[in-house]
C-alpha positions in Angstrom: 131.9 -75.7 211.0 128.8 -77.8 210.1 126.7 -76.4 207.3 123.1 -77.2 207.7 120.9 -77.5 204.6 118.4 -74.7 204.1 115.1 -75.4 205.9 111.8 -75.0 204.1 110.1 -71.7 204.8 107.3 -72.2 207.3 105.9 -68.7 207.3 102.8 -67.5 205.6 102.9 -68.5 202.0 102.9 -65.8 199.4 99.4 -65.1 198.1 99.0 -65.5 194.4 96.6 -62.8 193.0 93.6 -64.4 191.6 92.1 -63.4 188.3 89.0 -61.4 188.5 86.3 -63.5 187.0 84.8 -62.0 183.9 81.4 -60.5 184.7 78.6 -61.7 182.4 77.5 -59.1 179.9 74.0 -58.5 178.5 73.6 -56.7 175.2 70.1 -55.1 174.9 69.2 -54.1 171.3 66.3 -52.1 170.2 66.1 -53.7 166.8 63.4 -51.3 165.5 65.4 -48.2 166.5 68.5 -49.6 164.8 66.8 -50.5 161.6 64.8 -47.3 161.3 67.9 -45.2 161.8 69.8 -47.2 159.2 66.9 -46.9 156.8 66.9 -43.1 157.2 70.5 -42.7 156.1 70.9 -41.1 152.7 73.0 -43.7 150.9 70.5 -46.5 151.7 73.2 -49.2 152.3 72.3 -52.3 154.3 74.0 -52.7 157.7 76.4 -55.7 158.0 75.2 -57.2 161.2 78.1 -59.6 161.4 80.5 -56.6 161.3 78.3 -54.9 163.9 78.7 -57.8 166.3 82.5 -58.0 165.6 82.8 -54.3 166.3 81.1 -54.4 169.7 83.2 -57.4 170.7 86.4 -55.5 169.8 85.3 -52.2 171.4 84.0 -53.6 174.7 86.6 -55.4 176.9 85.5 -58.9 177.8 82.4 -59.0 175.6 82.1 -62.3 173.8 80.5 -63.5 170.6 77.0 -64.8 171.3 77.8 -68.0 169.4 80.9 -68.9 171.5 80.3 -72.3 173.2 81.3 -70.9 176.7 80.1 -67.4 176.2 79.1 -65.4 179.2 77.5 -62.8 177.0 73.8 -62.8 176.0 72.5 -60.7 173.1 68.8 -59.9 173.2 66.9 -57.9 170.5 63.4 -56.5 170.7 61.7 -55.7 167.4 58.3 -55.0 165.9 57.6 -58.0 163.7 54.8 -58.8 161.3 54.3 -62.5 160.4 53.3 -61.4 156.9 56.6 -59.7 156.2 58.7 -62.5 154.6 61.8 -60.5 154.2 61.8 -59.4 157.9 61.2 -63.0 159.0 64.2 -64.2 157.0 66.3 -61.6 158.8 65.0 -62.5 162.2 65.6 -66.2 161.5 69.2 -65.2 160.5 69.6 -63.3 163.8 68.5 -66.3 165.8 70.3 -69.1 164.0 73.4 -67.3 162.8 74.0 -64.4 165.1 72.6 -66.4 168.1 70.6 -63.5 169.3 67.5 -63.9 171.4 64.8 -62.2 169.4 61.7 -60.9 171.1 59.1 -60.3 168.4 56.3 -57.9 169.2 53.4 -57.3 166.9 53.3 -53.9 165.2 50.1 -52.9 167.0 51.8 -53.5 170.4 55.1 -51.9 169.5 54.0 -48.2 169.6 54.7 -46.3 172.8 51.8 -44.1 171.9 49.0 -45.0 169.5 49.7 -42.7 166.5 46.1 -42.0 165.8 45.9 -40.3 169.2 48.4 -37.8 168.0 46.6 -37.1 164.8 49.3 -38.7 162.7 48.5 -40.2 159.3 49.0 -43.9 159.1 51.3 -43.5 156.1 53.4 -40.8 157.8 56.3 -43.1 158.4 59.0 -40.7 159.6 56.7 -39.4 162.4 55.2 -42.8 163.3 58.6 -44.6 163.3 59.9 -42.4 166.2 57.1 -43.9 168.3 58.3 -47.5 167.8 60.7 -48.1 170.8 61.1 -50.7 173.4 62.2 -48.4 176.2 60.1 -50.0 178.9 61.3 -53.6 178.3 65.0 -52.5 178.0 64.8 -50.3 181.2 63.2 -53.2 183.1 66.1 -55.5 181.9 68.7 -53.0 183.0 67.1 -52.7 186.5 67.0 -56.5 186.9 70.5 -57.2 185.7 72.7 -54.2 186.7 73.8 -55.9 189.9 75.1 -59.0 188.3 75.8 -58.1 184.6 77.6 -55.5 182.7 75.0 -53.8 180.5 75.4 -52.8 176.8 72.5 -50.9 175.2 71.9 -50.3 171.5 69.3 -47.6 171.3 68.8 -43.9 170.5 66.2 -43.4 173.2 66.9 -40.7 175.8 64.4 -42.4 178.1 67.2 -45.0 178.8 69.6 -42.3 180.0 68.5 -42.5 183.6 68.5 -46.3 183.8 72.0 -46.4 182.3 73.2 -43.7 184.6 71.9 -45.6 187.6 73.5 -48.8 186.3 76.8 -47.0 186.1 76.3 -45.8 189.7 75.7 -49.4 190.8 78.8 -50.9 189.1 81.2 -48.1 190.2 84.6 -47.5 188.6 85.4 -51.1 187.6 86.2 -50.9 183.8 84.9 -54.3 183.1 81.6 -53.5 184.7 80.8 -50.1 183.2 77.7 -50.0 181.1 78.0 -49.0 177.5 75.8 -47.3 175.0 76.3 -48.0 171.3 74.5 -46.1 168.5 74.9 -43.6 165.6 75.8 -40.3 167.2 74.0 -38.3 164.6 70.7 -40.0 165.6 71.0 -39.4 169.3 68.8 -36.9 171.1 70.9 -33.9 171.8 70.1 -34.3 175.5 72.4 -37.3 175.5 75.4 -35.0 175.2 74.8 -33.5 178.7 75.2 -37.0 180.2 77.9 -38.4 177.9 80.2 -35.4 178.0 80.5 -35.5 181.8 82.8 -38.6 181.6 83.8 -40.5 184.7 82.8 -43.9 186.2 79.1 -43.0 186.6 78.5 -42.3 182.9 78.0 -45.1 180.3 80.8 -45.5 177.9 79.7 -44.4 174.5 80.6 -46.2 171.2 79.7 -43.9 168.3 78.8 -46.1 165.3 79.3 -43.1 163.1 83.1 -43.6 163.5 82.8 -47.1 162.0 80.5 -46.5 159.0 82.9 -47.9 156.4 83.1 -51.2 158.3 79.5 -51.4 159.2 78.2 -50.7 155.7 80.9 -52.6 153.8 82.5 -49.8 151.8 85.9 -48.1 151.7 86.5 -44.5 150.9 87.8 -45.1 147.4 85.9 -48.3 146.4 82.3 -49.2 146.0 80.7 -51.7 148.3 80.5 -55.3 147.1 77.2 -57.0 147.2 76.3 -58.1 150.7 74.9 -61.6 151.4 72.3 -59.8 153.5 71.4 -57.2 150.9 68.1 -59.0 150.2 67.0 -59.2 153.8 64.6 -56.6 154.8 64.3 -55.7 158.5 
């Protein structure tokens, strides 16, 4: 009996599953909201912004450091900025050159959602006035423009962004690597956020509560005092 060598298979080749390309991510930061919230905390510790970046990269799958040479992630921060505030300008230069954030500086007069004088607020009534310094409109516009093509991460306490984030979640569907995220200190969020965030599911933004990471973000351990931060002298 003649034994014939095996013939090459001529059928349809097995398909090799392709890797799903990483979707670009846009991180939209309300810098004034973040700073004012940190400043209102009782222990008055400076936020470690490098630790903040590292935390988000670890918590959000696929998010990359903004300084990575081939990064598909962009980090954009809006902030009220005064050219006369030297400490603030040093911080913003640090954010641009070291953190590699795109910083959009807005003059203090143009940063108020509502002119405080129209509400009868005293100019030196900082706690009341600071709540009016938000960049909701700019961030909401960015969400609407980018939700189809980018995974959106928002750093803000503004409830005005709840509907844009909810709509972005509806657009992206249930893909884990496309779900929008909200990152902020839970204690500072408007209580109305709870109604949205507690629903869960794919049409709700994933919430990262910065309260759970205070020790890391502010550079202290439960039993030791914080060491002097290199950014301690930077006022933002």
